[in-house]
N, C-alpha and C positions, 0 to 999 in steps of 0.2 A: 504494500500500500504506499502511495506517494503522499508526502506531507509538504505543506508550503507555509512559510512564515510571511506574514503580511505586515508591512510597516506603512503607515499613512497618517496624515493630519489634514485638517481643513479649518481655516479661520473663517467662520461664517456665523451670523447671528442665530443663536439658539434660544427661542423664547422661553421655554421651560426645560432647563437641564435635567430636572428629576424625571420628567416624562420621557426625554430622550434616553436617559440612563436606563429606564425600564425597558424601552424598545431595544436598546443595544444588548442588554442582558438576555432579553427574551429570544431574540434571533440567534445570539451566540450559543445559548444553551441548546436550542433546537438543532443547530448545526454541529454541535459538539466542539466548539472552539474553546481554546484556552488562551490566556494572555492578559494584557492590561489595557483598559480603555478609560480614558479621562475625558469627562464631559464638563464644559463650562459654558457660560453665556457667550463667550467669544469663539467657541468651536469645539472640535473634537481631536484627540490625539490618541493613537492606538498602535499596539503591536499584538498580533493575534496568530495563533497556529491552529491548523486543522488539516483534514485531508484536502488534497489539491481541489478535488471536486467541490467540497463544501466551502473552501475559501472563494472559489469562483462564483458560487451561489451568493455568498455574502456581498462580493463586489457588485454583482448584478443588482441585488436588492438596494444597496446604498446608492449606486449610480442612477437609479430610477427615482430618487427622491430630490425634492427641491433643495438647492443649496449644496448638494454633494455630487453633482454630475461631472465636475471637472477635477476630481481628486487625482493627484499623482500617486498611483499605487506602486509600491516597491515590493516585489516578490523575491523570495530567496528560498533555497531548498531547506525543508524542515527535517526534524528527526522524529517527531511525535512526542518528544519529551522536553521541549524547550521551556514550557511553563508547567508548574505543578497544578495550577487551577486557573479559573477565570475570575478576574477582578474588574468590576465596572464601578467607577466612583465619579461623584460630582465634586469639582474643586473650583476656587475662584478664577484660576488661570489654567490653561492646558500646558503651559510652561511657566514656571514662577520667576518673573523678573522683579516683582515686589518693588515697584516704583512709588507706591504709596501716594502721598500728596502731590507728587510731581505729575501724576496722571499716567495711566497705562499707555502702551504703544498699541495702536490698532493697525496691524499690517495691511489691511484693506485700504488705509488712508496714508500710511507712512511706512515705507520699507525700501530696502536697497534694490537697485536694478538686478534683474535675474541674469546669471551667466550660465549657459549650458555647459555640460562637460566637454563638448567639441570645442567650444569657444575658449575654455580654459586651456585645453591642450594646445590650441593655437597660440595663446598667450606665451605658454612655455616655449614653443618652437620659435616664436619671434622675439624671444627675450624681452618681452614687454616689461616696462618698469611698474611693478605692482607689489603689494604686500598682502600676504595671507595672514588673517587674524583668526586663530582657532578659538571658537566659543564653547568648546567642550570643558568638562571638569578636568582637573589636573591628572587624576588617575587614568583617565581615558586616553590621554596622549602618549602614555608610557609605552604602549605596544605599537604605536604607529602615528605618523603625521606626514603632512606635505613637506617637501623640501623648502627650507627657508621660512618655516612657520614662526610667526610672532604669537606668543601666548601671554595674555594679560594676567595670568596667575589666578584663575578662578577655581576655588575649591567647590563652589556651587554657582549655577548660572546667575542667581540673584546677586552675586558679588560684583557683577559688571558695573553697577552704578558707582561703587567705591573704587573700582580698578581703572575706570576709563581714562583718568588723568595720565596713566602710564603710556597711553597711545597718543598723547598730545602732539608729538612730532609727526604724526601721520595725517593730520587734519587736511593738509593740502595735497596729499598723495592719492593714488588709486588703491583702495582698500577692498579686499575680497574677504568676506566673513564665510567660515565653513563650520559645519557641525555634522552630526551623524546623518540625519535624513532631511534636514532643512528647517525643522519647526522652530528651533531656537534662533536661527539666523534671520527668520522673518522679523522677529522683534528686535534682535541685536543690531541688525543693519539699520532698522528704523530709529533705534536709540542713538546710534552713532550720527545719523543725519540730524537728529534733534539736537545733538551736542555740537553741531557745527562742522562735521566732516563733509568735505565737498564732493567727493567721488566715491560712493559706496556701492558695492555689489554684494550679492549673496550667491553661493553656488546652488544652482537650481537642482533640487533632488538630493542635496547633501553629498557627503563623501561617498556614501554607498553607491550612488549613481555614477560617480566618476570611476570608482574601482570596478564596477561591473563592466564598463566600456574599455578602461585602460588599466587592467590589472598589472601591478608591479611597476607602473610608470608614475613617477613624481610623488606619489604617496607611498612611502616606505613602511613596511611592516603590516600589522594586522589592524582591523577596525574593531574597537570595543563596541559591544552591543549589549543591551539590557535584557538578556534572556539566558537560558541555560547554556547556550554556546559560548557565551562570554566574549569570544573574539571571532571574527570572520576574516578569512583571507581568500583572495580570488585568483591566486597565482600558482596553485597546486604545489608541485615538487620544487618549483623555483622560489617558493615563499621565503622571504628573508625575516628572521626573528630579530627585531630591534629591541624588544623588551628586555629588561635586566632585573634579576632578582634583588629586591631591596636589602637583602641580608648579605649576600655573597657576590653580587654583581654578575653572576653567570647568566647566559642567555635563557630567557624563560618568558612564557605568556600565561603562566598559571597564577590566577588571582585567588586570594583567600581573604577572609575577614579575620582580623587579629583575634586569637584565642582568649585574650584578656577582654572580657565582656564590657569592662568599664571604658575600654579603648575602641574595640570593634573596627579599627581602621581597615579599609579596603586597599590591599596592596598586592604586589607581585612577590610570590614566594616559590622558589623551585622545589622540586621534590626532595632534593638533598637537605634542604633546610627545614623541612617538616619534622615535627616530633614523631615518636613511635606511634602515637595515637592519631597521627595525621593532621595535627593542628599546626598553624603557622603563627608566629609572634613577630610583630614588626620591630621589636627592640628587645634587648636583654632586660630592660626594665619591666616590660610587659610579661616576659617569661618568668621573671623572678616574682612578680605579683601574683601570677596564676599559681605558682608553686607555694607561695605563702598562704593563699586561700585554701589550697588543698590540705596543708599541714594544720591549719587552724580549725578545720571542720571536725 
């Protein structure tokens, strides 16, 4: 049986997010889909897995609804176990920029110019003067990124408001924002424009769309994804491992959460640095604290 993982989002006005949540849960359960769907007044953001047949049925259903007909669907091969369950939630935003009193960014009114993967490839070939700004979280970049990437130092997407000053020298340059599938860049590029950046683009369809078309070119390493696969590569046997174990710096793309629950940091830990019980600890201090907790029980 073939499985497909579906990544998509759409910024569109949803009058009653709770009603939409119920509809999304209902159709997903009927089709046996697992994954995560976030619904807000500003739109929908989801990653789902199911049989290829049922994913296509879901796409047909969504495409026939007002406001969802022009979604950019991103499909990849599934395993049948990418998600343990289905989660459908209502939240204030489909990606959390948390601008508060400054007012949220509506990508339907303010966003960067869209750059197709083919156009980015041409930029590289022509040695165009441009700057890639990666809007992903810090741990996502550790297994792969575009050549020459500028990273503003985001632990979370909502940090952009505080970190934008680090990009001040790019205000008069050509800036291309990138992220996994494009949903964060819709807002991030709009935010940069609001902050006075003159020539702002976003990679249409995100990094995943570029990697599908140009595997192993310009983007080095693997793409971090928020499902059971953890990372994706499109280059088969020629895949280059750029990730490094946080403990010993050996090549690795194996992510774990720190075994010290008070820390729980998400980091890369090679198999050689795991404990006999299969746990990983991001520091000697965290390992010591876990040992102390065991001894005091």
